N, C-alpha and C positions, 0 to 999 in steps of 0.2 A: 504494500500500500504506500502511496506517495504522501509524505507529510509536507504541508504547505507552510512556508514561512514568509514573513514580510520582507520585501526587498527595498532598501533605501526609502522607506516610508510610502512606497507606491502601492503597497497592498498585494494580496495574493494574485490579482489578475496579471501581474508582470513577473511572476516567477517562471523561469524556464521549465519546460516539460518535454519528455521524449515519447514518440510513438515508434516502436521498434528501435532502430538505430538512428532515427532522425530527430535531432533536437530542434524544438520550436522555441522561439525567443520569448514568448509569453503564452498565456492560457486563453487567448481570445482567438477563436476561429470564425471565419466567415462561413456560415452554413450554406450548403448547396442550394441554389435556386436556378430554375430554368431561365435561359437568357433570351428565348424567343428569337426574334429576327437579328440578333447580334452574331449569328453563326452563318457562314456561307453555305450554299447548296452542297459543296463537296465536303462539308464537315470541318473545314478550317475556320479559324477564328478571325472575325473582321477586326480592323483597327479599332473600331468603337468598342468591341468586346475586350480587346487588350487594354485599352484606356480605362474601361470600367473596372477591371480587376486591379490594375495598377493603382488607381485612386484609393482603393481600400487598403492596399499594401502601404502606400504613402501615409495613409491615416493611422497605421500602426498595427493592423491585424497580423498576428503571428502566423496563422495558417489560413490559406485560401483554399476552399473546397469548391470546385467548379460545379455547375449544374449538370444534371445527368447527361451522359453521352452514350449513344448506342454503339454496340460492337459489331452488329451484322444487320443485313437487310435482305436476307434470302428466306429465312424461316418466317419472320414476321415482317412482311413488306409494308413499309409506311411511307407516306409522302413526306416531303420536307428534307432537311439536311441528311445526307448519307453518313454512315459511320466514317470517322476520319481515316483516310488511307495514308499511304506513304507520303504523298505530296502535301497533305494537310499538316504533317508533323512539324513543318518549319514554323508555323504560327504558334504551336504549343511550345516549341523550344524557345522562341523569342519571348513569349510571356514568362516562362519559367526563369529564363536568364534575367529578365527585367525585375521580376519579383525578388529574386535573390539579392539584387543590389540594395533593396530596402530591408533585407533581413528576413523576409517572409518565405515560407515554404508553400509548395503547391501540390495538392492532391486532386486528382481527377476522379469524379464519380462516374462509374460505369454501370450501365443497366442491362439486364437480360431482356427487358421488353415490357410492354404494357399489358398484354393479355386481355382479360375480361373488362378492363377499365379503359379500353381504347376510346378516344373522344368521339362524339357523335359524327362530326364531319369527316372522320377517318373511316368510318364503317363502310360507306359506299365505295371508298377507294381501295380497300384491302380485301373485301369479301369476308369470309368467316374468320373471326379472331381466334387466336390460339390460347391455350391455358394449360394448367396442370391436368385438368379433367374437363368433362363436358359440363359447362356451367352457364347460367343465364348471364348475358352481357349486362353490365351495370347500367348503361345508358339506354338499353333497349332490351327489356327482359323477355320479350318474345323471341329474341335471337339467342342461339346457343353457341358457345365456343366449341372448338374441337380439341381433342387431347393431343399434346405434342408427343411425337414418337421418341423412342430412346435415341435414334439416330439424329433427330433434329436437336435434341438436348446436347448431344456430343458436339454438333456443329457450332452451337452457341458457346459451349465451353472452350472449344479451340479458338474461337474468335476472341474471347477474353484474353487468352494468352498472347495472341498476335498483337492486339491493340496495346495491351499493357507493356509488352516488350518494346514496341516502338516508342511509347511514351517514356519509358525508363531511359531509353538510349538518347532522347533529346533533352533530358534533364529534369523530368517530372519527379517529384520526391516520393510520391505514394499514390495509392488507389483507394477509393471507397466503393464498396459494392452497394448498390441501390436496392436494399431489401425491405423497404418499409411501405406502409400505406396501402397495401393490397395490390402492388404491382406484381410482375410475373414471379420474381423470386419469392415474394410473400405468398402468392397463390400456391406455390409448391410447399412452402413451409407450414401452411395452416391447414389443419385437418378438415375444416368445414369446406374448404375449396379443393383439397387434394384427396381424391378418392381412388387413387391409383393402387394397383395390386402388384406392380413391378418394384424394382429396387429403388425407385424414386417416390415411393409412397409408403403408407403404413406408419411405422414408428417415427419418432422425431428424427432419428438418425437418417432414415430413408427420405423424409421430407426435406431435410437439409442437405442431402447428397449433392443436389444441383449446385448450390452455393459453395459447398466445400470443394467440389471439383473445379469450379471457376477459380477459387482461391489457389488451388494447387497449380492450375494452368498459368495463373499470373506469376506465382513464385518461380515456376519452371522457366518462364521466358524472361522475367525481369530480375530474377535473382532471389535466393532464399531470404536475404536480409531486406528485401524491398517491402516496405510497410503496406499492409492492407487492412482497412477498417470495414466493419459491417454495420450498416445502419438498419435498425428495425424498431418496430413498436413493441414495447413490452406488453401492452394490452391494447386490444382493438376497440373496446367500448362499443361493441356491436351486439344487438339482440336479435332473436329470431331463430327459426329452425330450418331444416332442410325441406325443400330445395331453395329456400328464400321465399319472398324477398326479406332482406335484413334491414334493420334500422339502427340509428345511433342511440347511444346512452348519454344523456346530458350530465354535466357535473352535479353530484349530489343525488342523482337519480339511481334507484336500484333497478336491477335487471340481470337476468342470467346471461353470462358472456357466451356468445355464439362463436366468437373467434378465439384469439389467443388470450388466455387470462394471465395474471401476474405469475402464478406458480409455473406455468409452462414457459413463460417468458424468461424467468430466471434459470430454468433448466436449459433453455436455448442458449442463454448467455454463457453458461458454464461449458456447454458443448462447443460453442464457437471458439472460445479460448483454447480448449483442448485441441481443436482442429487446426489451430495455428494462426488465427486472426490476431492482429497486433493491437486492436482497440475496437470498441463498439460505440456507436452513436445511438442514444436511446430517445425515442419519442413515443407517440401513441397514435391510435386511430387507423382508419382506412377510409375508402371513399364513402361508405355508408355513414361514417362519423368523421367527416373531413374537418370538422371544427376542432378536432384534437390534433390532427397532423398539421393543420394550418390554423393556429389559434386566432380567432377573431377578437374584436373588442370586448366581447362578453366573457372571455376567458381571463382568469387572473394572470398576472405576471408570474412567471415560474410555474406555470400550470402543470408541467410534466416532470418537474425536477424530482418529485418524490419517487418516480419510477427509476430515474437515473441513480438516486441514492440507494434504492433496493438492489440495483444491479451492482453497484460498486461494492456492496457488502459481500458479494459472492464471487467476484472475479478479481484478479490481480492486474490485469491489463488496464490501460487508461480508459475511462468512461467519459464520453462527451455528452453534455446535457444541452437540451434545447427547450424552447417554450416561452417566448416573450421575455427574454433575459436582457432587454436593452436598457433597463434602468441600472446604472452602475452599482448602486448599493445592493440591489437584488443579486446581480451577478457576483459581486464580491462575497456576499453571504453564502452563496452556493459553494464557492471554493473554500471559504474559511471554515465552514461546517464539514468539509470533506464529503459533500454530496456528489461531487464530480471532480474530474481532473482538468477538464477543459469546458469552457462555455462557448457554445456556437450561437452566433447572432446573425440572423438573415436580414429581415426587413429593417431592423435598426441600423444596419450598415448601408442600406439603400438610402434611408432618410439622412444619415450623416456618416459619410465614409471616414471621417476623422474622429469618430467616437473614441477609439483607444487613446489617441494622442490628447484629446481634450480631458479624458479622465486622468491620464498620467500628468498632464500639465496643470491640473487644478482648475479647469474651466468647465466643470460639469454643467453649469447653467447655460453654457453656450452650445450644448448638444441639442441639435434639432430632433425632436421626438418623432418616432413613428406613431401614427394614430390607429394602426391596426385595421385600416379600411379595406385592405386586399385589392387596391387598385392595381398593384403590381401583378397579381395573379390573374385578375380579370383581363388585363391588357394583353397578356401573352396567351391566355387560354381561350378567350372569346374573340378578341379583336385581331389575334395573330400579329401583334406588333412587337417591336423590340422592347425588352424589359425597361421599365422606368418606375418612378415613384410619385405618388400624389403630392407629397410635401417637398420633394426635391426634383424639380424638372430637369436638372443637369444630369441626373442618374441615367446612364446608358448613352449619354452624348457629352461626356466630360470635355473632350477637346473642342467640340463645336460650340459649346455653351459657356466656355470659360470666360469669366468676367475680365474685360480689358479696361484698364484705367484710362479715362479720356483726359487729354491735357486741357481742353477748353471747357471748364466746368460751367454748368448752367444753374440758374435758380429755378427749382422745380417745386410746384405746388401740388400736393396730393390731397384731394378732397374726399374724405371718408376713411375711417380707421377700422373697417372690417378686414376680412382675410385678404381680399384682393388689394386693398389699399396698403395694408401693412407690407405685403410682399413686394408691391411695386416700389414703395418707399425704400425698403431694404435693398432691392436690386439696383435702383438708381443710385443710392448712396454708395454702394459697393464699387461703383465706377468713378467716384470722386465728385459727383454733383452735390450741390447744396440743396437740401430737401426740407420742406416744412409740410407736416401732415396735420390736417384739421379734422376733428371729429366732434359731432354734435353732442354725443353722450358724454357722461363723466369719465368713461374709461374706453380705451380702444379694445377692439375684439369683435364688435358687431354680433352676428349670429352665433359666434363661438361661445359667447357668454352664457346664453341659455342652453346651448347644446351640451356644454360641459357639466351641467347640473347633475344628471344621473351618474351614479358611481361608475357605471361601465364605460362612460365617456370621459374618464378622468384624463386620458391622454390628450384630448382636445383642449382641456384646460392647460396642460403642460405646453401645448403648442402655442397658445395665446401668450403664456408667460415667456416663452422663448422669443417670440417676436418683440415683446416689450423690451427684453434685455438686448436683443440684437439692434433694435432701433436706437437705443441709448448708446450702445457701443459704437454704432456707425455715425453718430453725430447728427441724427435726424431730430429736428425740433418738432415735438409733438404738442399740439394745442388742443385740449379737450374742452367741451362745454361751449363750443362756438359753432353756430350754423353759418356756413359760408354763403354769401350772397353774390349776385352778379356784380354789384357795385364793388364789393370787396376784392374780387378777382381783378377787376379793371384798375383799381387803385394800386394793387401790388405789382402789376405788370410782370408776371413771371415769364421766364423763357419757355416753359412748357408746363402744361396742366394735365394731371391724371385724375379723372373723375371716377371715384369709387364709392358713389353714394348708396350703393346696395339696393335693397329691396324691402318691400313690406309684404306681410302675409295676405293672401287672397281672402276676400270676404264673401259671404253668401248673400246673393241678391234676391232673397226670398222673404215672404212674410215671417215676422218673428225673429229674424236674424240679429236684430239689435237688442234682444231681450237680455234680462239680467242673468239668465242661465246660459248665456253664450260667452265663451272666452277663447282667446287665441292660445295656441300651444306655447308661445313665448311667455305670455302672462302667467300661464300655469306653472311653467318651469321656474320663472323668476319669483314666484310666490305673490304675484299681484292679484290676489283673489283666492278663494277656496273652492275646490271641487267637492261635489257631493259623493255619495257612495256609489251611485250608478252613473257611469260616464259613457257618452258616445263620442268617439273620435271621428271626425269627418276627414277622411283622407287616409289611404293605406300605403302611402309611400314610406320612405325610410323615416322621415320625421314623425309621421303619424304612428308608425309601428313602434318606434322607440319610446314615444310618449305613452303609448298604450302599455308597453311593458313596464315602464317606470310606475305608472299609476296602478297597474295590477299588482306590482310588488308591494304597494302600500295597502293592499287588501280591498281595493275597489273592484267592482264588477264592471268590466270594460267591454264595449262593442265597437268594432271598427266598421264604418260604412265607406265603401269604396266603389266608385263608378265603373272601374274596369272589372272584367269578369274574373281576373286572376291577378293577385298582387305580386306574384313571383316573377322575377325577370328571367328565371331559368339559368342554365349554364353552371359552371363550377364556381360557386360563391359560398365559402364557408360562413361568411358573415350572415348572409341572407338565410342560409339553411338553419343555422343555430338560432337566429332571431325568430323565425317562424315556429321552430320546435319549442322554444321557450314560451312564445305566446300561446301555443296550444296547451302546453303544460300548465300555464296559469289560467286556463279556461277563458281566454279572450275569444269572444264571438266575432266571426267575420260575416258581414253582409256584403258580398261582392256583387257587382253588376247592379247596384242600387243608387238612386239619386235622392238627396234630401229635398223634399218639396216644400216643407213648412216646418217652422219651429213653434211649438206650443209650450205653455207653462209646464205641461206634464212630460214633454219629451219632443220627439220629432215624428214627422210623417214621411215615409220613404216610398219610392216607387221604382219599379224596374222598367226595362225597355218596352214591355208590353202593357205598361200602365197598371200593373198589379200593385195595389197600395197597402202598406202595412204601417201601423202605429207602433212606435217603439218608445217605451217609457225610459226616462232618464232624469237625473237631477241637474246634470251639466253637459253641455255640448262643447267640445273642444275642437277648434278649427285648425286643421293641418293640411290644407288643400293646395299647397304650393305657394309660389312667390311671384310678386309683380315688381318689375324694375322701377327704380326711382331714378329717372334720367332726365328730369326737367332741366336741371342745371347744365347738363352736357348739351342738350339740344339748344339751350339759349347761348352757349359759348362757342359751339362748334364753328360758327361762321365768323368769329372774332379772333380766336386764338389760332395762330398758324400751326403750332404743335400741340395737339390735344388728343387724349386717348380716353376711352372708357374701358374699365376693367371689371371683372367679377360680375355680380348680379346687376350692376348698372348697365353692363353691355347685354347680358342675357342671364336670367336666373339659372343657377346650376349647382354643382357640387363644390365641396372644399377644394378638391383637386383642380377643377376647372378655374376657380377663382385664383388659386395660387399660380397656375400655369399662365393665366392671363397677366397677372402682375409681374411674374418673372420675365416673360418675353417682352412686355411693354417696357419694363425697367431697362432691359438691354437695348431697346430700340431708341431710347433717348440719346441723341447724338451729341457730339461736341459743339460748343459754341463757335460760330464762324466769326473770326476776327476781322 
């Protein structure tokens, strides 16, 4: 077992650690995340991909684990980038060499394949998916997989050796096998999915044979001392029986485990160590419970660390912990308590690639927080775009979006201190311009202030606080409690104006909508009035659902009325999946495809598209039906000010991500003063 000591006052995060024979300069790893369009069709890494990983190494991460890489494309034929061949190795070698200059080590995560969890848009392209056994396809339960033959398994095993050998020869430091979340290795390792009767099924030893043979192939081609890590979920948090369908188990919820339970997970960890793996990375969950494998805002920070701690108690090889470990004090506590040897941070290093250096340098309040929104995953899973981050638009385009200091500084006026205005002010100031930001309210933050009230949205509050600190450090003059007028702008004669006046909540234009029993979600969250015991939330978008969850958690009986027939956006979204399951658990009622026609003292009258009318009793109606832009000032100024921009909700109501990206790009668009 590894004893952690404090080094030069920096704490346990900065103690060196070894995996196999490879020493890592600290205990901070970048967790593997898919990079989407940052990889070329031939499997080589684009320059943007190299820049992306290098920025995290510059920021101080000791170990970079790349997103999963396929080793073959004959058994499981998939569209998209091919496995990296001989020609692609040059880009991997360049990245490894560059990372080493910053003291970082590089492990490449290799995958056996996707199997039954093949994405929906891949199904038509590949035909029948493969798996350990004949199983229902996750995204299309009417379709069944086919069982891989022993010969096909051997072809994949040999491919692991070939790719790993090439990677080792160009300077890669180690490999991680992608064995978690119900992907192909996990389908073999898990009894509920593996019903084989040959040597790749049956006992745990048989079910792990595929992974162990891949390990041996890697060691044969890359060298016996070449480190190999295995990533897997100690527990699947999945309920249901054969032949499915299966469902997830929420935190604190009881249910019989259909997948791997903790006892088998610990047995698996011991077996993997005995088989020769050099470390294990421990998480949880599968596609049915993807809010464990990809923890959303509703999961606590360090939500799977207890599983890593249990694993560490039964193995002597290093244990890597994951699970929202991007708060420095939380990560430090994990190591100080001996719950893991390394902490892996994924989305936190997307939001702020210099997280390690800021911790080490005593600038923790300067760390830009991840808000757990999963924009990164939605972007690559649904939109098929290069990886990026909601709060850090430079992620994935580091070289293209690097701030360049402009010699001819301008006087820039930012009107509105919401998320778009704060980001615009920060981005403009980062290039050397003189910035004054005006906000009508007593505090900057805009819609972030009410949004941060529920405990599950605490990271949104951290983001607001980060902006306040960044603006102060950047020299931005912040003036609160002042409503900017047309005359004020004319009198100040700024060189450029950024209008970020935000939005207001949409109102109901129906009888009774101005009654005492009607409140906006903002007023409810900020405590400007009291809700009754029976509440109807008008609007089933993210805001409405989160307010409903918050109110239900206070013991209120909540009904959501939504005009759309289905509030789910579909796709791979752990945030949405967990939110809907939590609402169901808390007995929130959904009235989808319904319109509120009238508000009465006793409740509301709703109707559907065929004019079926229902009266629903409630004490309070909470409005969460979307936002309306406040752009009157922009429209008045646009023909007077040569350089003027609208950002965030003033341009178009949208998400936090859209407002930040607006502010970021407009901030970089403000040019130098012409002398």
